[in-house]
N, C-alpha and C positions, 0 to 999 in steps of 0.2 A: 595807173599807179603800179599795178602788179607787174606790168611789162617793164617799168622803170626799175623795180626791185630786182628783176631777173637780169637786166642789163648791168646794173651795178654789181650784182653778185658774180656774174660771169667775169667782169673786169678784175674783181678782187681775186678770183680763183686763178686766172691766168697770170696775174701779177706775182702771186706767190706759188710758182710752179712746184717747187720742192715739197712744201707742206701739202699742197693740193694732191700731188701724186701719192704721198704717203697716206693721206687721209682716204683717198679713193681706193688704193690697193687694200688697205686694212679693212675698209667697209665691204669691198668686193669679196674678199676671202670670208669675212664673217657672214655676209648674206648668202654667199654660195654654199657654205657649209650648212647654214640654217635651212636652206631650201632642200639640199640633198637629204639631210636627216629628216626633214618634214615629209619628203617623198617616202623614205624608208618606214617611218612611223605610220603614215597614212596607209601604206600597203599592208603593214602588219595588223592594224586594227580593222582592216576591211574584210578579213577572211570570213567566208560563208555568209555574208550579209546579203548576197544577191538572191538567195532563195525567197520565194514569195511568202513562205510560212516560217521564215528564219526565227521570228520571235516566239514560235511555238514548237520548234524542233529540238529534241533532247536525245542525247545518247545515254545508254545505260552502262554505268561503270560497276565493276566488281571489286570488292575488298575482302580477301579471305586470309584468315590466320588459322593454320592447322598444324599442330605438332611443332611449333616454333618457326614454321616457314610462313612468311608474310608475302602476299601477292596483291599488287594494286594493278588491275588490268582494265583495258579499254574494251574488253569483250564480255559477253554474258552467255548464258545457255541458249540453245536454239529455240526452245518453246517460250522463252520469257516474253517476247513481244506479243505473240498470239494470246498468251495467258492474260496479259495486262489489258489487251483490247476486249477480250471476252468478259473479264470480271469487273472492269472499271469503266464506266461510261465517260469518264474524263478523257480517255484515250480515243482519239479520233482515227488514227491510223498508225501502222508500224511497218518497218521494212528492215531487212537484214543484208549485211554484206559478209560474204565468206571468202576471205583472202588467204586462208591457211595453206593452200596448195602451191602458192608462189607462181613462178613463170611457167609458160606453156609454149610448146612449139606449134607454129602455124605455118601451113604450107602455102608458098607462093610460087606457082609453077613447079620447077624442079628443086626449089630451095626451101629449106625449113628455117624459119626465123624464130628466134627465142623472144617471145613477147612478155615483157615484164608488167606492163600496164593493163593487167587482165584480172578479172575477178568474177565471182558468182554473185548475183543479186536476186532479190524477190521480185515478183511481178508488180508489187506495189511501190517499187523504187521511185517511179516518176510521180506517184501520188504524194510523196514526201518531199522529194528534192526537185528543184527547178533547173532543168537543163534543156534549153530550147531544142526542139526536134525539127530537123530539116525535112526528113521524109519518114513516113510510117506513122502508126498509131501507138503512142507510148503506153496507153492503158492496157493494150492487149499484146504488145510486142514480145513479152517474156513469159506469157502464161503457159505456153506449150513447151515440152522438152525439146532440146536440140535447136533452140532459137538463140539469137545473139543480136545485141544492139551495139553498133560501133560508132566511133566518133568520126568527124569529117577527116581528121588526120589519118585515121586507120583506113578509111574508105579509099583515100588517095594512095596510101601505102600499099594496100593489098589488091586494089582493083583499078587504080589509075585515076578514078574520079568518083564523085558522089553518085552521079547518074548511073554508073555501071554497077554499083554495089548492091542496091536494094533488090531483094529477091534472090541474090546469089548465095553460094554456100562457102563457108570456111572450113577447111579440114584442120582440126585441132587435136593435138596429141594430149588426151586427157583420159586416163584409164583405158588406153587403146585409142586408135584414131576414130574420131567422131566428126560427122559432117553437121555443121550448124548453119541454119538458114538465117540470113541477114534480114531482120524484120523491121528495123528502124535505124536511122542515122541521126545522131545528135551533133550539135555544135561542140567543138572541143571544150572540155571542162575548163572553167576559168582558172587562171594561175593562182588566184587567192581562194582556193578551196583546200580544205585539210585532206582531201583525197582527190587523186586525178587518175582516172582510168580511161583507156581507149577502147577496151573490149569488155562488154558486160554479158556474161553467160547466164542462161536460165538456171535458177536455183534447183529446178527439177532434175538437173543433171549431176547434182552433188551426191557422191557416194558416201553417206554418213549415217550413223546410227541415231536418227532423230528421236526426240522425246526425252532426252537425258537432261535433267535439271542440274546435274553435277558436273557436266562437261562444258567448259567455257571456250568457245571458238568463234563466236559470231559477234560482229559489230552490229548492235541492235539500236535502231532509232525509232522514237515514237513522236507523234504529233499530239499535243494536248489541246483540248478545246479552249476557245477564248475564255479568259478570266480564270483559268486554273493556275493556282500557285504551285509551281513544281517542287518547292521546298516542303510544302505540306504533303504533296503527293508522295514524297519519299517515305513517309510513314507507312504507306501501304505495303512496302516490300517485306516487312516483318511478317505480315499475314501471308504473303506469297510463299515465303520460305517455310513457314509452319505448315501450310496447306499442301505444297507440292515438293519442296526439297527434302524435308525431314522424312517423309515416308520412304523415299529412295535411300536416304542415308541409313535408316533403321533396318533396311534389308540385309546389310552386311556389317552393321556395327551395333553396339549396345546403346547408341545415342538415340533417345526417344523424344527429346524435347529441346527447345531453345535453352532452357535452364541447364540441361546437360552440357550443351556446347559452351555456354558462358562460364559455368562452374569450372570447366577444365582450362579456362584461359584462351579458348579458341573463339573465332567469330566468322560469321558469313553476313556480309552486308552488300546492299546494292544502293545506288544513288543515281540521280540524273544530273547531267551537265548540259547547259545550253550549248547548242551547236556553235553559237557565235563566240563562246569562251574556249572552245577546244584548242585552237591554234596557240593561244597565249597562256592558257591556264592548265593545260594537261600535258603531263610528261610520264604517262603510265607505260607499262609494258604492253606490247602488241598494238601500238599506235599504227595507223595506216600510213603515216609519213612522219618525217622529223618535224616536230612542231617548234614554234618560236618560244619566247619567254617574255612575260609581262615585265620582268625585271629589266630586260634590255631595252624595252620600250621606254620605261621610266628613265633609265640611265641616259639613253641617247636623247630623249626629249630635254633632259636637264642640260646635257652637253651642248645641244643646239642653242638653247636659250642662253647659256653662259657665254658661248663663243660670240653670239650676237651682242650681248651686253658688253663683252670685252671690246669688241669693235666699236660700239657706241662710246664707250669710255675713252678709247683712244682718240676718237673725234673730239670729245670735250677737251681732253688734255692738249691736243695739238692746236685746237682753236684758241684756247686760252693762252697757250705758249707764245702765240704771236700777238697777244693782246696789246702790248705796248706799242706795236707798230700801227694798231688801229685806234689808239687812245686819242691822238690829236684829231683824227678824222671824226671821232664821236664828239669831242669837245667842240669843234667848229660847227658840226651839224646842230648841236644843242644851242649854241650861241645864235645860230641863224634861225632858230625857232622849231627845229624838228623835235617832235614829242617822243617820249619813251616808247609808246606803243608802236610808232612808226619804225623806230630803231629795232625793236624786237622782231617786227614783221620782216624787216630787211635781213636781219641775221638768220631768222628762221628760213627765209627764202634761199639764202646761201647754203644752209645745211641741207635743205630738201633737194636743192639742185645737185649737190655733191652726191647725195644718197641716190637720186634718180640715175645719175651717171654710173655710180657704183652698182646699182641694181641691174642696169643693162649689161654691164661687164659680168656680173654674177650669173645672170641667166645664160650668157654665152659660155661661161665656165661650166655651168651645170650641163648644158647641151653637149659640150665637148667631152665631159668626163663621165657621162651617164653610163656608157657601155663599160668603162673601166670600173665604175662603182658597182654596177650590177655583177660583174665578174667577181669582185671581192666579197660582196654581200650575199651572193647566191640568189640574186633577185632577177626578175624579168620586167623591170619597170621601163615603160616606153616613154618617148617624148610626148606622146598623146596624153600622158598623165598630167602634164603641165597645163593642158588645154581643157581639162574637165572643168565644168562651170564653177564648182565650189573652189577648186584649187586656183583657177584663173582669177577669180575674184580676190582670193587671198594674195596672189602675186601682185595684182594691180594695187591693192590697198597697202601692201607691205612698205613701199618707200614713203608713203604719206603717213605711216605710223612711225617708222624708224627716223625719218627726217626731223620731225618735231621732238621726238624722244632724244635723239643725239644732239640736237641744236638748242634745246630749251635752256640748259645751264649756260652755255656760252652766250646765248642771246641776252639773258638777264644779267650775266656777269659784265658784258661789254656795255650794255645800255645804261647801267647804273653809274658809270663814270661821271664825276662832277667836272664841268668845263674848267673851272678855275684851277682845280687840282691837276688835271692832266696837262693843261696849257702851261703850268708852272714846272712840269716835269716831275711831280711828286706822286706819280701813279703807284709806285711799289710800296710806299710807306704804309705800314700796318697790314700788308697783304702777303707776308711771307708764310703765314700759317693758313692752312686750308683743310678743315676737317673732312669735308666731302671728298676732296681730291685724295687725301690719304686713305680714306675708306675705299675709294675706287681702286687704288693701287693694291691694297690688301685683298680686295675681292678678286682682282685679276690673277694675282699670284697664288692665292689660296686655291682657286680653281685649277690653275696650271699644275700646281704641286699634286693635287688629288689625282689629276689625270695621269701624271707621270708615274706616281706610285701604283695606280690601278693597272697601267700598261705593263709595268715591270712584273707585277704579281701574276697577271694573266699569262705572260710568257714563261714565267717560272713554273706555273702549274702545268702548262702545255708541255714543257720540257720534262717535268716530273712524270707526266703520263707516258711520254715516249721512252723514258729510260728506266722506269720502275720495273721491278720483277713481278710479272703478272702470273707466274706459275707455269708458263709454257714458253717455248722458243718460237716467236712469230717471224723470225728472219729466215729468208731463203726457203720459203715454202710456197710452191706454186699450186694454185687451186684451179682445176679444169672442170668445166661443166660437162656432164654426161647425158643431159636430157636428149631423148630421142634415140639413144643407142640401146640395143638389147643387152640383157644381163650377160650373155655370152661374149658379146663384143667388148663390153666394159671390162670384164675379167681378162680377156685376151690382151687388150691394150695395156692394162695395168701390169700384167706379167711381162709383156714385151718391153715396156718402158723401164721397168725395174732393172733390166739388164744393162741400161746405159751407164757408162762409167760416172756420169755426173750425178746420178741418183743415189742417195744414201738410203732412203726407204720410201715406200709408197703405201697409201691407205685410202680406202673408201671413206670419205669424210663429209657426208651429208650434214652432219652436225659439226659446226666449227665454233670455237669459243669467242664469238663476237656477237653483238646485237644484230638483229634482223636476220640471223641464221635460223635454221629449223629448231623448234623447241618442242618438247614433250614432257609435261609434268604429270605425275600420278601419285596416288596415295599408297604408302607402304605401312606395314605394322610389324612390330617386333614379336608379336604373339599371334597364334593362329586365328584368334577372334579379335577383330579390331575394336578398339575403344577410343574414347577421346584422349585417353592418357598414353596409349601405346602407338597411336597412328601419327604419321607426319607426311607431308608432301615433299617431293623432290623431283628434280629433273631426271628423266629416264631416257638415256641416249643409247642407241645401238652403235656398236663399234666393232671393228674387225681386229685381227691379231696384231696388226702393225700400227693401229691408231695412236697409242700412247707414245711409241717411239717417233712416229712421224710428226706429231704435234710437239715433240720436245717436252713432254710432261715427265714428272718424277714419281716413281713408285717408292713409297716410304715404308711399306709393309706388305708382306705376302708376295704374290706373283702376278704376272700378266696372263691374259688368255693364251692358251697353248693348244696346238693341234695334237699334242701328246695326251691330252686329257679329254676323253669323250664326254665327260660329265659337265664340261664347260658351257653346254647349252643352257644350263640352269645356274651358272655362276654369275656373280656380280662383283663389280669393283666400285667402291665408294670413295668420295673425297673426304677430307678431314671433317668438314662441316657436317656431312651426313652421319659420320661415325659419332660425332658429338651429340647430334640430335637423337640418334638411336640409343645413346647411353651405353655404348659398348667400350669397355676399357681394353679388351683384347678381341678385336672384331673378327680376326681370321677364323673361319670355320663356323661363325655364327649364322643364324638363319634370319631371313626377312621374308615377309609374306605379302603378296599382292593379289587383290581380287579382280578377276577378269569381268568383262561385261555380262557374262552369263552366270555370274556369282560363283564360278569355280575359282578355286585358289591355286596360285602357283607359288612354290617355295624356292627361294634363291639362297645359295650358299655364298657367303662373302669370301673371296679368294685373295683380295688385294685392297690396298688403300693408296690412292693417288694424292699427292700434295695438292692443297687448294690452288685452283687457278681461276682467274677472273674470266668467266664466260659472258658476263655483261660488262658494261662500261665501269670505269673506276668511280662513277658516281654512287655505285651500289656496293654493299658488302657482298662477299662471296656467299652464294646460297648452296644448299645441299644438292648433290648430284650423284647419279649412278651411271655406270657403263655396263651394258650387257652385250653379249655376243649376238650380232645381227647384221642385217644388210642395210646400208645407207648409201648405196652406190650411185646416187644421182650427182655426186661430185667425187673427184679423186684428188687427193693431196699428194704432192711429190716434194720431199725434202731433198734439196740439191746442194751441191758444193762445186761451184764454178764461177769464174770471173766473167766468162762469156755467156751472159744471161740470154742475150738475143739469139745467139747460136743454139743454145739449149732449147729455147722456146721453139725455134725453127724446126729442130729435130722432132719435137713432140707434135707440132702442127702437121708435119708431113705424115706422121703415123695416124693421126686422127682423120685427116683428109683422105688418106688411103682407105681407112675403115668405112667412111661414109662421105660421099661427095655432096650429099644433100644438106648436111648440118654444118653451120658455120662454127669454126673453132673459137670457143669463148673461154677466156682465162683471166685470172687476177692473182694478186699476191696476198698472202695472209696479213702481212703488215699493213697493206693498203686498206684491207677490211677493217683492221684495228683502228687506223687513223681516221677512217670515215665516221667512227662513233663520236669523234671530237671535232668534226668539221665546223659545227656552229661556233664552238669556242675559238677555233682558229680564225674564223672570219671575224668574230667579235674583236679578237685581239688585234687583227690587222686594221680594222676600222678604227679601233681605239687609238692605235699608234698614229695613224694618219691624222686624226682630228686632234690628238695631243700635240703633234708637231705644229699643226696650223694654229692651235690655241697659243702655243709658246711664241710663235712668230708674231701673232697679233699682239700678244702681251708685251713682247719686246719692242714693237713699234710704239706702244703706249708709253713704255718706259723711256724710249728715245724722246718722245714728245715732252714728257715731264722733265727730263734732263735739260732739254732746250728751254723750257719754261723757267726752271729755277736758275739756269745760267743767265738767262735774259734778265730776270729780276735782280740778280746779285752782281751784275756787271761792275757797278761802281765799288761795291764791297771788295770784289776780287782785285780791282785796280789799286785800291788803298792798301790791301794786304801785300800786294807785290811791291809797292813803293816802300812799305815798311820792312821788306826783306823776306817775305814768305816764299818758300820754294814751290815749284810746280807740283811736286808730290804732295805737299801739305795741302795745297788748294784743292787738288783732286780728292784727297781724303775728306776735306771739309764738305765738298759738294756731294760726295757719294754716301757719307755716313747715314744721312737721314733715310735714303732709299734702302740701304742695307738693313737698317732697323725695321723698316716696314716689311721687307721680305722675310726677315727672321720672325717677325710677328705673324706673318702669313703662314710660315712653316709650322709655328706652334698651333695655329688654328687648324690647318689642313691635316696634320698628322693624326689626331684622334678620329677625325671624320673619315679619312682614308682607311684607317685601321678598321673602323666599324663596318664600312661598306665592303671591304675586301674579305673580312672575316665572314660576313653574311654570304658573300658569293662562294667562298670556299666550302661553306657548310653543305653545298649541293654535291660535294664529292666525298665519298666514303674514304678514299685514299687521296690525301691532300698534303701540300707543303705546310710548313710553319711560317708565319710571318716573321721574318728576321729583322733585327734592328738596323742592319746595314742597308736594307732597301730604303728605309726612311732617311738614313744618313747620306746615302748616295744621291737621293733625290734632292736633299737640301744643298749638297755640293753642286749638283748640276744646275739648280736654279740660281744659286749665287754666281756661278761662272757666267751663265747667260746674262744675268743682270749686270755684272761687272763689265763684260765685253760690250754690252749695249750702252752702258753709261760712259765708258771710256772715251768714245768719240766726242761727245759734247763736253765732258768735264775737262779733258786734256785741251780741247780747242779753246775753252774759256780760260784755262790756266796759263796758256802760253801767249794769250793775246797781249798786245802792247797796252799797258795801263794808261798811257797818254791819251789814247782814243776814248777811253771811258771817263776820264777826269777833266778833259780840256774845257768842258762846258760848265764846270763847277766854279 
């Protein structure tokens, strides 16, 4: 019986090649988009779940508000993990990652390679995290100083193979050249980890003033024992602050209790975040990598479902559109004794067969487009992801879910035809109105309008980011890395390159005004004795005489650092936000005080005020910042003015290579650094644009099917109207007006929904566009044009048809 169903189904599909083709293409696009987004979402929610103790691993976050400066950090103080393990039995283990020193130079033969995937970790690292070890003992690998654990990738990179690496040494430039012994080799860290390092150095080699509860530079992770509620455990941090942090605070301030802190409007708080939540729920400063966002997971999950439902809706519309062609077939079958159940199974077999064919095409589409999709989404999803047991089961089940879903309405619609009615040719009587079909059209175009508005707003915000005044001139600034060069060589190169005609100015610029650059925040006070009222935190950057000019910043009061003033070693330049926090109306000449680690105070004199500039992304307000005269020569910035950029870079490359043949010349542009901060939004915008276009195409196919259905139902009405003198234009208007009403109704529903969603998304940016009325108006016009163009083919075809053909049987 089932074989007979399939045979009849195949005959019907091949008989109506045009409708079958449109159905198959629409479903293929819908299913293909659904699978691609499912792969994206599955990858996003899989982060850090591979650790054996993933359900019990937590990172310590810090939230500090002091003197009007608020910081939400992914780091905590260096003794925090050890303190928690010592004082609270709920803590099974802890480990720390110290990534503040950035990249390091590693020698490979006669070449020095700048290694970015490098960090310091505790010897307990492998007691917390699960990274399979190929060779060596992970429990003892990092206990001794000058030891290093490397990934399989790094072993091949530096030693040629895994077998040659174990027991060998790596020469690493870190506070001088140090030889590290390779004690273990691990598999490459999974792509779905919120941090990925290839070189793990022993924490014993960190040159740091350990034991300071007020300095936050370590990513600290703890493992809680089974059954511990981490939310309740968060309450213990108040006791930790009172017992350990406050005594250190009171050494150089008048703050003696938590009440003193809270009374002044300040706060110090710590909390735990599950490691499985970090990638999608954490966007703090000093993250180990750029995280995703649960918002985008929800949005794309909804888009995937909507696109699939739009494709299924098209199938329903196109199937019912050719219902009159199957009506007599159904009537004859019923007269010959075929039951309703058998007819439903027959039509469900047809829909499932189309879906199976479309599903095969969709998988081919996914296979061919996966590399392209990875490039756009910034992912590394492999074809093997399709073959994972759970996802494979999902793929196998998908057509047998979609098939009945897409075919259930047409099956019941066609099977309920009455033999007498259809054989008399009265099929369309009383069936011109269909609430479900109208609802489906509204659903299709409401979704499409929301997607169009969302895409336009995303691109508007991205354009705003690129064109807004950020307080410095990011164009035509070349940033060259100086790692591995001596201070004398750095200064010599800077002086030599400054003489080039293309160079307007040059500066040592270890601190640059973009995220992921070097950062240094510290506490200042406006009086010699710090209190909760006169103290505040701000960024504390070292800069040279040419820094402000090279970065294109604007001094709005006072002066820049000058070699003519010997007292500038204790001079400081503030931005406007820092001046406001300090409460100075006329800041020039005023004093600021900073307490050093040995409790000695240093007094700074304010000599200038620089206009606020965005040194973080435009998601955040400008924070307080200070510049002091100092050395930050691990990078040099060159502001240039030439159209021959490649030639200019070539000149600088030659000078650097002449200065050191061992170090590879590494450079970037300041505006590229700036745009990197918004790479995720750019990717999301591109993905949204692509799926919006696909959703519109699929919706247009559905509208095409509906137009065919209505034209087929109203053939005789059109013929009568033409005989009575109706023009082609009038008939097109009559056939189209119901659809236009539905689309206008969709626009009324979609507009407030889109406004709410995009307003919520824009709130993530401190500097954002306003939602303009013309975006919604333009979207409405675009949607109407798409609908009119789609409808025109069927309506004009019906309007110009010879009325004799439709009326000759009456």
